[in-house]
VOPAGU-2260 file (C-alpha; in pm, 1 decimal, decimal comma):
REM VOPAGU-2260
SITE   aa  ch    i         X         Y         Z
SITE  MET   A    0       0,0       0,0       0,0
SITE  LYS   A    1     287,7     235,0      84,4
SITE  SER   A    2     454,8     183,4    -254,5
SITE  LEU   A    3     124,1     248,6    -433,7
SITE  PHE   A    4      82,8     573,4    -240,6
SITE  LEU   A    5     439,6     677,2    -326,8
SITE  ARG   A    6     388,1     599,4    -695,9
SITE  VAL   A    7      73,0     810,7    -699,3
SITE  ALA   A    8     233,8    1089,6    -496,0
SITE  ASN   A    9     525,9    1110,5    -738,9
SITE  ASN   A   10     304,8    1146,0   -1046,2
SITE  LEU   A   11     162,2    1498,2   -1070,8
SITE  ARG   A   12     -53,2    1408,9   -1371,7
SITE  LEU   A   13    -213,2    1120,7   -1179,9
SITE  ILE   A   14    -270,7    1342,8    -875,5
SITE  ALA   A   15    -442,2    1601,7   -1096,3
SITE  THR   A   16    -659,3    1329,2   -1250,8
SITE  ILE   A   17    -760,6    1201,9    -906,3
SITE  TYR   A   18    -833,4    1557,6    -793,1
SITE  VAL   A   19   -1053,6    1640,6   -1092,6
SITE  ALA   A   20   -1232,6    1304,9   -1073,7
SITE  SER   A   21   -1299,0    1357,4    -702,6
SITE  LEU   A   22   -1438,5    1706,0    -771,3
SITE  ILE   A   23   -1676,7    1564,6   -1030,9
SITE  LEU   A   24   -1781,2    1275,7    -805,8
SITE  ALA   A   25   -1835,3    1507,4    -507,9
SITE  ALA   A   26   -2033,3    1749,3    -725,6
SITE  TYR   A   27   -2252,9    1468,3    -851,2
SITE  LEU   A   28   -2313,8    1330,5    -501,8
SITE  PHE   A   29   -2386,2    1680,1    -367,3
SITE  GLN   A   30   -2629,1    1737,7    -654,0
SITE  PHE   A   31   -2800,0    1404,6    -587,9
SITE  PHE   A   32   -2830,4    1428,2    -208,3
SITE  GLU   A   33   -2895,8    1802,7    -181,1
SITE  ASN   A   34   -3131,7    1829,1    -482,0
SITE  ARG   A   35   -2917,6    2099,7    -646,2
SITE  THR   A   36   -2782,6    2149,7    -997,0
SITE  PHE   A   37   -2456,1    1990,6   -1102,4
SITE  LEU   A   38   -2295,5    2335,0   -1138,3
SITE  GLU   A   39   -2393,6    2420,6    -781,0
SITE  GLY   A   40   -2245,1    2090,5    -670,1
SITE  LEU   A   41   -1926,5    2160,9    -864,9
SITE  TRP   A   42   -1903,4    2508,6    -712,6
SITE  TRP   A   43   -1948,4    2359,1    -365,5
SITE  ALA   A   44   -1685,3    2089,9    -436,5
SITE  ILE   A   45   -1427,9    2339,9    -560,7
SITE  VAL   A   46   -1485,6    2582,9    -273,5
SITE  THR   A   47   -1466,1    2297,0     -24,6
SITE  ALA   A   48   -1156,4    2138,4    -183,3
SITE  LEU   A   49    -970,5    2468,3    -176,6
SITE  THR   A   50   -1081,2    2520,7     186,4
SITE  ILE   A   51   -1229,4    2858,6      96,7
SITE  GLY   A   52   -1569,9    2767,8     239,4
SITE  TYR   A   53   -1778,2    3069,4     140,3
SITE  GLY   A   54   -2085,7    2909,3     297,7
SITE  ASP   A   55   -2312,9    3020,5      14,6
SITE  ILE   A   56   -2389,0    2654,1     -57,9
SITE  SER   A   57   -2381,8    2407,7     229,6
SITE  PRO   A   58   -2518,2    2056,7     276,0
SITE  VAL   A   59   -2830,9    2019,2     487,0
SITE  THR   A   60   -2907,9    1649,0     457,3
SITE  LEU   A   61   -2725,1    1380,0     652,3
SITE  GLU   A   62   -2607,2    1223,9     326,2
SITE  GLY   A   63   -2480,2    1559,7     197,1
SITE  LYS   A   64   -2296,5    1625,3     523,4
SITE  THR   A   65   -2142,1    1277,3     503,1
SITE  VAL   A   66   -2019,6    1351,6     149,9
SITE  ALA   A   67   -1882,6    1685,3     274,5
SITE  PHE   A   68   -1705,4    1515,6     565,1
SITE  PHE   A   69   -1544,5    1251,5     343,5
SITE  PHE   A   70   -1432,2    1475,9      60,7
SITE  SER   A   71   -1315,4    1759,5     286,7
SITE  HIS   A   72   -1078,9    1522,0     461,4
SITE  PHE   A   73    -981,3    1351,1     134,6
SITE  TRP   A   74    -872,3    1676,1     -26,4
SITE  ILE   A   75    -697,6    1818,9     279,4
SITE  TYR   A   76    -519,4    1507,0     402,8
SITE  LEU   A   77    -452,0    1314,6      81,9
SITE  VAL   A   78    -460,9    1521,8    -236,1
SITE  GLY   A   79    -314,4    1844,0     -92,7
SITE  PRO   A   80      -8,0    1685,1      66,7
SITE  MET   A   81      61,4    1479,7    -246,4
SITE  ILE   A   82      55,8    1793,0    -462,5
SITE  ILE   A   83     271,9    1987,8    -219,1
SITE  GLY   A   84     515,3    1699,0    -176,7
SITE  ASN   A   85     545,7    1656,5    -551,4
SITE  ILE   A   86     615,1    2025,4    -602,8
SITE  ILE   A   87     875,5    2026,7    -324,6
SITE  LEU   A   88    1049,5    1723,7    -476,4
SITE  GLN   A   89    1066,7    1904,5    -810,9
SITE  ILE   A   90    1208,3    2219,8    -650,8
SITE  LEU   A   91    1462,0    2051,4    -423,4
SITE  GLN   A   92    1659,5    1871,8    -689,5
SITE  ASP   A   93    2015,4    1796,6    -587,2
SITE  GLN   A   94    2213,6    2045,6    -793,5
SITE  GLU   A   95    2538,0    1882,8    -677,0
SITE  LYS   A   96    2444,5    1541,6    -815,4
SITE  PHE   A   97    2684,0    1413,1   -1078,9
SITE  THR   A   98    2552,4    1288,9   -1411,8
SITE  HIS   A   99    2634,6     937,1   -1526,7
SITE  GLU   A  100    2889,3    1073,6   -1773,7
SITE  GLU   A  101    3058,1    1278,0   -1500,5
SITE  GLN   A  102    3076,1     972,5   -1274,7
SITE  GLU   A  103    3227,4     764,8   -1554,9
SITE  TRP   A  104    3486,4    1038,1   -1620,8
SITE  GLN   A  105    3574,1    1059,9   -1250,1
SITE  GLU   A  106    3616,5     684,4   -1224,7
SITE  ALA   A  107    3839,1     668,6   -1533,1
SITE  SER   A  108    4045,0     965,4   -1412,8
SITE  LEU   A  109    4089,8     816,8   -1066,8
SITE  LYS   A  110    4200,3     484,7   -1215,2
SITE  ALA   A  111    4451,3     662,5   -1440,8
SITE  ILE   A  112    4594,5     861,5   -1149,4
SITE  ALA   A  113    4614,4     551,5    -927,6
SITE  GLU   A  114    4787,7     362,7   -1208,7
SITE  GLN   A  115    5048,2     639,7   -1257,0
SITE  LEU   A  116    5113,8     648,9    -882,2
SITE  GLY   A  117    5121,0     271,4    -854,3
SITE  VAL   A  118    4838,4     267,8    -601,7
SITE  GLU   A  119    4583,1     -12,2    -595,2
SITE  LEU   A  120    4227,0     109,6    -564,0
SITE  PRO   A  121    3973,0     -80,1    -352,1
SITE  LYS   A  122    3727,8    -288,5    -556,6
SITE  SER   A  123    3428,7    -109,8    -401,7
SITE  PRO   A  124    3366,2     176,3    -158,2
SITE  ARG   A  125    3291,1     -80,3     113,3
SITE  ASP   A  126    3643,0    -223,5      80,3
SITE  TYR   A  127    3798,3     114,5     155,4
């Protein structure tokens, strides 16, 4: 389950798809239980998901309040953190990380230097 969550959390396109699908589902359920139009349900879902909460449209039925409870928590505790985490991972790239080509060059250079000095290199970093 953890690896599935990580795969989803690392895919911004999938997160956006889940978010939009959940907005549409919440809007439909709000429309159904609260006897409102789909556009009113979509407005309510968007305002609720973004935690704006204008209060101009609110659920009054038990079913509508249950939908509100579920989706409010879903958006705040699942979708939001995944989006934020994904953005942070994109921003905090390791700028000091060597490319594969740079690593290959370093290894070849180190071997050439060790050979000129007559020094035997360890077979792996663990042998050092």
